[in-house]
N, C-alpha and C positions, 0 to 999 in steps of 0.2 A: 423478916415483914417494921417489924416497928425499928428494930435496931436499922435497918436500910432508910426509913424513911428518912428518924434524924439526924444521919449521917448526911441526907440528903437537904435537912433543912436549916445542917449547919454549914450547909455545902453554898447556899443559898446566901444566907446571914453572911461569911464573906466573900460574896461578889463573885461566884466564882463561876467564868462561860457558858462551863457546859451541864451544871445544873439548873442554869435558867434557859436553857437552849432546852432542856424536858422537860420543863416546869411549861411553856408552851405549850412542847410535842404533846406532855399529858392533859394539858388546860385548853388550850385554845380551840376546839371543836365546842365542846363542852363547856363555857364559857358563854362562846357568839349563841348558841341555842338557848339559853337561857338568855339572854339578854335579847333574841329575837323574842321570844317566847313576852316577855312583859313593852316590847316596841316594836312592832313587827313590819320595821324597814332597812333592808340591809343593811347602806353605809350608817345609817344613826348605831344601828346593832354594832354594826364596827368599830366604829367610834364610841361607843361607851366599851368594849371589850378592851380597845387599847388603855382606854384609860384605867381600869380593873388592874391589867395586869404593871401599870405605870406606878398604881396605889401598891399592889401583890411589892412590888422590886422596893418602894418607897419605904413599907411598912414590912418588912418582912424579918427583922430584927425585933419588930414587936411582939410577933407572933411570941404565945408563951406552950403552945401544944397542948393549953387544955380542949381541944375540938382536937376533929384531926383538918390535915390540912385541906383539903377536898372542902370541908365544914364551914373553913375561916372565908377561902376562896367564894366559895357560890356567897356568904352574906357579901360580903365587899360586892361583891359585883351586884346582887338584890339592891343593896344601898346607890349606891352608884344607877338604876335605872330608876331607882325612883326620884330619885334628885334632878336626873334629865325627863322625867315624868312629869314632873314638879314643875320645872323651870319652860318645860312645852306646854304645859295645860297652861299656864295663867298666861299664857301667852294665844292657847288658843279656844280659851274657857265659850267663851261667846261663840262661837264658831262652834262648837261641841253640843253646845245647850242650841244653838238653833238647826244644827242638823239631825238632833235626838227629836224635838219636837216635830221636825218632819217637815221643814224648811228649805228649800233646797238654795244653801248659797255654798260658793267654788272653795274650795280648803288655798291658804294661803301656799302659794309656790308649792311646799314642801307634803312628799305622796305621804303623808303620815302610815297612811293606813293599806297602801299598795304592795309590800312586800309579804304573800302568803306563802312560799317556800317550806313554812318550820312543818317537820315533821307532825308536830303534835296539834297542831290544824289541819284538823281532817274535815273541814266542810265542804260543803255539795261543790263555794260559785264565792268568790272574793266579793260580792257584794254582803251575805249571810257571813265575813267573815269579817268586813267592815261594822257589820249594826254588834256582834255580840262583840269584837276590841271597844266599843267606842262604850258599852254598856260597864265589860271589867272596870275600864277606865273613870265611870262613872260610881264603883264601889271603894264606900272609905278604907283606907292607905291598907289596914293590917287584915280584911278577907279580901282585894286587891291581891295582897300577897297571895297570901295562902291559897290563894282562888288561882293563881297564875303558875305556883311551883309545881302546883298535884296536878292541874289539870290538861294545862297546855306544856310545861315543861318535863311531866312524869313521873316526877318524885314520889317517891312513900313519905307518909305520911311522919313515919320516925324519921326521916332525912329533915323535913319540914321545920320537925320540930326540931330537930341541929341544928337547920339554916337561922331562921327566927329568935331559934331562945326563951319558944312557948312552950306549953305540956302538951301533950295529945289532945289531951281532952281539950283542951284552949284552940287545937288544931281544929278537931270535930268541929265543934262551935259555930266556930267560924266559917269553915268549909260548910254549915247547914242556913244558915245568916247570909253566904256570899249567893248561896241559891239561891236563898230566895228573894235575895234583894235580884238578881237578876231575871227571873220567872218576875213580878213586874216589870219589872223595865223591859224585858223584851215580850211580855207576852206571851201568846201559842207559839210564838217560835221557838222557846227553850223550851216547853214539854217534847212538844218533835222530834226534836234533835237530843233527847236526852234518853 
């Protein structure tokens, strides 16, 4: 298995077309699923997933093999999602604050919270999903990453620890604080859902 992965990575580094095809076959759906966990809009998630693969192709020569290839790819995916959210939220912060405070103002043209077909989002309706995603996006970044990877994307604490390069105890602590903050943000809603 290790030798097979080493050969595969070597083929990627040498720019072999068959290796790139296999990489896309193996990771396209997984990367997209992680993207839509962070950014619940199909078009945006697809764009981010494309950026992830461009980054993987451009950076594969820097991959040292210190972690599994999948961990490295998820790390890139998480970073690309966070970059997107940062850019998006600076534009939309005013709208987020108003909508969370209960004032109804229309979102600008983009349907940022409308694609809720992600398997990890098992909430009863789109309105609840939108409320939850807005609250998740209010969390401090480290808590948002851990909560999204664990609860929305369904990754284990071990996997999240590898992706974020944080200890398990740090992941547990961030998760605890994220849940506490979500309870504060969502009031009774979160307790009913958990």
